[in-house]
N, C-alpha and C positions, 0 to 999 in steps of 0.2 A: 520459292526463292531460297537459294542455298544459305546456310548459316555462315555468318562471318566469324563467330566465336563459339567454341564448344567449352562448356563448363562441366567438369567431372565432379560428382558429389557421391563419395562412398558413405555408407551409413551402417551402423551396427548398434541396435538397442538405444536409440536416441529419440524415441517417439515424442518426448516432452518438448523437443526443440526443432524437430525436423520441419514442421509446417511453417514456422517462422523463417527458417533458412530458405525454403523453397519459395515462399511468398516474396522474399526479397529479391530472388532471382527472376521471378515472373514480372516484377515491377521495374526491372532495369530499363533505363532510358534507351539503351542500345537494344533494339527490338530483334535484330538478326542474330539470335543466339539459339543454341540447342543445349539442353541440360540433360546430361547422361547420368542418371541415378543408378548407383550400384549397391544393391542390398547385399551386404557382406554377412549373410546368415543371421539376420535379426530374428529374435524370438519374442519381441514385443509387438506393438501395433504399428511399427514404422512402415511395414510393407503396405498396409492399407492406406496410410497417408500418401505414400509415393504413388500408388495406383490411382488415387483420386486426382492427383496433378497430371499424371499421364493421360487420364481419360478426358480431362477438361482442357488441356493445352497441348496441341500437337508438337510443340517445341520440346516437351518433356518425354524422355524415354526411360523405361525401367528395365534393369538387368538384375537377375538374382543368381547368387552362387553360395556355396558353403563358406563358412567363416574361415578366412585365411589371413586377415589383417588388412589395414588400409592401403598399404603399398601395392599388394597384389590386386586389390579391388580397383585402385586407380589405373594400373596398367591395363586391366580389362576394359575400363571405360575409355582410355585413350585409343584402344584398338577399334572402338565403335564410333569415335568422333570423326566428324567430316568438316569441321570448320577450318578456316585459314589460321585461326589463333586458338590457343589453349589456355584455360584457366582452371583452378581447382578451388573448391570450397568444402570445408568440413561441415558436416550436417548439423552441428550444434551452434554454428556461427551465423553471422548476418553480413550481407554485402550492401553497402549504401547504394541508393538508386542510380547515381551517375558514375559509379566506380568504373565499370567496364567500358563505358563510352569514353571516359577520359584516358584510360590506359590504351585502348585500341587507337584512338585518334593520335596519341603520342607516337605509337609505332608506325602508323600510316604516314605521319609527317616526317619522322626522322629516319626511318628504315632500320631502326635498332632491332635487336633480337629479343630483348626483354624490356618491359616497362613495369615499374613497381612503385608502390606508394605507402603512405603512413597507415598505422594500425592503432586502434583503441581497444582496451579491454572493456567488456560489458559484464555486469553482474548485479547482485542485489543492491549495491550502492550507486548504480548508474555507470557512467563512462569514466575511464581514466586512461592516461597514456600507457602504452605498452613499453615497459622498461627496455625490452630487447630492441625495440625499433625507434625509440623516442629521438635519438640524436641523429638519425640517418636522413630524415626527410624534412629538413628545415627549409630547404629551397629547391628550386628546379635545377636538375643537372641532366642535360641531354647528351647522348652519345659518349657517355663515360665508360669506365671499366674498373673492375676490382683492383687491377694493378695500379690504376691512377688514384683510386679512392679505396684504400684497404679497409676502411671502416665498414665496407659492405660485407666483411666477414661476419658481421652481426646479423646480416639479412639472410637468415638460414631457413626461412619458411617459404613454401611454394604458393600459398594461397593469397598473398598480397600482390600478385603479379599476373601479367598476361604474357604468354610466350608465343613467338612466331612458330607455327607448327613445322614449317620446313626446317627451321633451326633445330627444333627438338629432335626431329627424325635424323637429320644429318649428324647430330652430336651423339646419337645412340643413347639418349637418356632413358632411364628406366628406374622405377622404384624398387628398392630391395625389400625382402620380407622383414617382418619384425617391427618393433617400435622404433621411433626416431628415424623414420624413413625420409623426412624432409631434408635434413642437413646434407647428406651425401649428394642429393640431386640438386638442391639449391646452390651449393658451392660449386659443384661441377658445371652447372649452367652458367654461373657468373664467370668462371674461368674460360669456358669454351666460347662464350658470346663475343662477337666482334664489338658491339656497342650496347649500352644499357641506358635506359631513361629512368630518372628518379623524379617523382612528383611529390610536392609537399602536401597534397590533399590526402585525407583519410579515405582509404579504399577498402578497408576491411575492419569488421568488429569481431574481436576474438573473445569467445565466451568464457566466463568463470562459472562453472556449473553450480547450481544451488539445489538441484534435485536429480533423481535418477542415478545412474552409475557415475562414478567419478571419472574424469578424463585422464588421459595419459599424463598430462601435466600435473594434475592433482595427486597422482599416485607415484610421484617421482622419488619418494623416500623408500619405496619397496626395493628389496634386494634385486629382484628380477629386473625392475625398472632401471636401477643403477647399472646392472650388467649390460643391458641393451644400450643405454646411453654411452657407456665407455666403448662398447664395441662399435657403435656408429661413429664416434669421434676418432677412434683408431683408423677406421676406414677412410675418413676424410684426410687424416694425416698422411696415410699411405698414398692417397690420390695426389695430394699436393707435392709430396716428395718426388713423385714421378713426373707430374705435369707442370707444376708451378712452384718449385722449391723456394723461390723468393717470397712466397706468401705464407710459408709455414710459421714464421715467428708471429705474424698477425693472427693466425689461427690459434696458436698456443697461448698468446696473450688473451684472446677471447675466452678460451677454455678456462684459463686460470681465474679470470674475472667472473665469468658467468657460471659455467658448468660445475667447477670445483667448489664454488660457493654453495650450490645446491647440494652437491654430494657431501660436503662438510656438515651441512645441516642434517642430512640423513644419518651420518655417522654419529653425531651427537645425540640424535633422537632415538637411536637404537637402544632398547632397554635390555635385550638379551645379549649377554657377553659373546655368545657364539655368532650371533648376527653381526655384532660390531666387528668382531675379528674377521669375519668373511668380507665385510665391506672394506676394511682396511687392507686386506690382502688384494682386493681389486684395485684400490685407489692408490696406495703408496707407490707401486711400480709405475703406474701411469703418471704420477706427479714427477717421478724421477726422469721420465722420458721427455718432459717438456724442454724446449730449446732454451738454453741458458740466456741467450740474448733477449728472449721474450720475458723471462722472469725478472731480469735486471730492470726492465722498463716499467714494472709494476709498482704501484704505490707501496710504501713500506709496510702498511698494515696488511696488504695482500701477501707480500713476501713472508711476513711473520706467520700468517695463517697457513700458507703452504708448507713452511718449515715445520710447524707443529703437526700438520697432517702427515707429512712424510715421516716424522719422528714418532708418530702414534701418541702424541701428548694430548689426549682428548679433553681432559679437564681444563688444561691451559687454553686449548683451542676454543672451548665453550666460553671461557671467561673473556677472551679477546673479542669474539663475535658479539657477546652480550654488551661489552663496552662500546663497540661500534654502533650497535642498534640503539643504545641509550644516549648516544652523542658524546660519551666520555672521550672517545678517540679524537674527536674534533676539538676538544677542549684541552687536550694534553699539552703541557708546556714543552718547549723544545730547549735543549741544552747544547752548548758548544763544547767540543772536545778537540784537543790538539793545540799546538803552539804556533809554529810558523805556518803550517798547513792545517787548517781545522775543518771539521765537518759539524753539521747540525744533526741531532738525534732527538726523535720524539719519545717522550716518556710514556709509551704505551705500557699496558700491563706486562710485568716481568722484566722491564728494562732495568739493568744493573743487578738482576738476581743471579748471582754466580752459581747457585745450586742447580739451576736448570741449564746452564752452559749454552745459552742462546748466543749466536754470533752477532756482533754489533751491527753488521751491515743490514740486518732485517729491521733495524730501527732507524736507519740513516735516511733522513728526509731532505738532505741538502739539495738534490736535483728536483725535488717537488715544490720547493718554496716559490711561491708566486704572489705578487702583489695584485690585489683585485679591488678596484674602486670604481664606483659608478653612481651617477645621479639618475634616479629612477623616476622622480616626479619633480615638477617645477610649477610654481604658481606665482601670481603677482597680486598682492592685496595690501590695502592700507599703505600704499607707497613703498612697499618692500618686496624684494624678490626672495622667495622661499624655495630652498632646494632640499630634497629628501633622498637619501641613498644609503650606501654602505661603503666602508673601506676596511678590508681585512687581509689577512695573510693565510694562504693555504700552506700546509694542510690543517692548521689549527684555527679553522674558520669560526668556531663558536667560542673561542677563548675570550676572556675579558681582556680588552686591549686599551692602551693609551693612544689617543688620536689627536693630531693637529691638522687644521685646515687653513689654507691661505690662497690668495689670488696672486698671480704674477702677471704684470702687464707686459704684453709683447712689445718689444722695442726698447722700452726704458728699463725693463726687468724690475720695476718697483714691486715690492711685496706688501700685501695687505692681509693681516691676520683676520680670520673669520671666526666669529663666535658660533657655537652650535650646541645643541642638546643631543647627548649620546644615548644609545640604547644597546641592548644585547647584540652580540655578534657583529660589532663594529658599525651598527646603524647610526645614522645621524640625521638631524634636521637643522639646517643652517639658515640664518636670516641675513640678508645683505641690503644695506641702505644704499641706493644708487648715489646718494650724495657723497659717500666716502670714496667713490671711484673718481671724483673730479677734484680731490683735494690738491693742495700745493705740493709739488714735487721737491724733494731734496736731492742735491747733486746736479750733475750736468745732464741736460736733455739732449739726446742725439738729434742731429740735423733732420728736419722734416717730420719730427714726431711732436705733436702737441701734447701738453700736459693733460692727462685724463682721457686721452683719445681711445685707448684700448686697442684691440680686445684684451680681455683678461682670461687666463687659463686657471682652472681650479686644480690645486695640488693637495696631496694628503701625505701624512706620515703616520705609520702604524707601528706600535711597539707591543709585542706579545710577551706573555710570561716566559721567563728564561732569558730575556734580553734581546731577542731577535727584533731587529728594526728594519723596516722597508718603507720607501717613499716613492712617489711618482705622480704623474698626472692622473686626474680623475676623468674617466670616460663618461659618456652620457647615453641615455636612451634617446633615440631620435624622436623629437617632440615638435608638435605644432601648437603654439600658444597664441590665443587671440582674445580680443575683448568680447565680453558678453553684450547683450542688447543695451544695458544701462551704462556700459563703459566703466564699470566700477572694478571688476575683477577680470581675471584671465582664465580661459578654459584650456585644458591640456588634452591633446590627442596623442596617445601612445603609438609609436612606430618601432620598427626593429632597431636593435642597438647599433650604434655607430660612433666613431670619432671621439676626440677629446671634448670635454665640456668647456665651451668658450662663451664669454659674456661680453656683449657690446652695447653701449648706450646708443639709442636711436631716438630721433625726434619724430613722434607719430603725427601723421596727417589726420585731420578730422575725418572720421568715417572709414579710415583705412585700418589695416591690420596693425595692432600695436606691438605685438611681440611674436617673433617667429624663431624656431630653433630647428627647422626642418632639414636643411641641407648641410650646412657646415658650421653653424654656431648657435649657441643659446643667446637670446637677446633680451634685454630688459629696458624699460623706458624710465626717464625721469623728466620732471617738469622743465628743467633747463637744458637737458640733452648734453 
């Protein structure tokens, strides 16, 4: 039976991890696969591991060549592949058992050219989200495209995907030599694809090595590594300028957020002055070439770091990055400047320091200010409704804040202040007595609205250091709350975030659900309803 999927696995001196990778491929629920292993000039025992799999399983094939890098090895493997679909796995990583079946079934169902999914990092401390991929695969998106969903610019790896082989060939895709060969191919594939499927499932486990040779990712502070990274990114920029210029700002924003953060760390870590100067000679012109519209959209702290990197102000750059890592940036007060037309500025390190001549706009957070309030947990016990959540203002989300909470009844607009216990970062726990929601109204009641009928919406007002004040409705996590077996308390089931937090009194029937907040409201019960 001909294989449906070909998986290309290049390897070079990864004996410690190769067997685990190959075992995960052999265990795939999609049985119609072939695994093309390409030994890229290994000098350890990796070849023997690969030979054992080829001897035991006819789906595994081994090719050996002199060491020329993973891109060339992948191209060689593609040339030997016979499947309708293509996938890639690095030899130190692991593929979950159902990954390829889910991805192939998606392509079979939609006719898309690429299907991709979520990634976890694996290492000595277990599994953790991949920061690069974490925000991309929160829900299913079928038949989409990078022009419709520019956040796919972050999806720069080839191994969390399955490609339609006919699409790969027609697009002329091929891996370049050198390091960081993934990004040029992954981005070009996204641009050339007619449709792309995104799955919320984890389809790849990306290794953080703890033994053997360090990976390319772990050697990213080396000068040669930085040179290869920048060369790869320049190639992607040139491709987009020619093929999809509208996507260039999205790429440059990604570079400024992700790659230049890594490069800045390498510059700071360089102990030899000549090495640091060489790195700066590489980086500073590259920073200057970023699209201005992309830089303007960055958070102020990123604009500040880029400015310091461009100006070669390394001591100051190290201080700002340290402040961010320690949380001091998220605690910095904001101040208002101007009279008729004013802006808000974050007091990050060196704000107002005239000796360093930093432009005010790198501290301007006016367009970043966002009110964020959410109820995360709700329970009903001892005749009281308990709400726990947070209310804060970005970008100073960890600052000590003043907080007010109140309920507003829909229709009557009656306001009821809410007592709460506060915590760090705008966290709160509030207690609501259902009896207070049925109190006597003052003023005129609109026609058709009964006193205490509700529903009530939860509101909050946050004041942060520097005088910035924001208010708005509190949203909620989608919750299903029901009685336990004894009918004494309520159990909470967390679901995905949605909608404003609304509270409505209901009269429970014996044996029925006593409280539900699943679709469009949070509900609480009282004896008299």
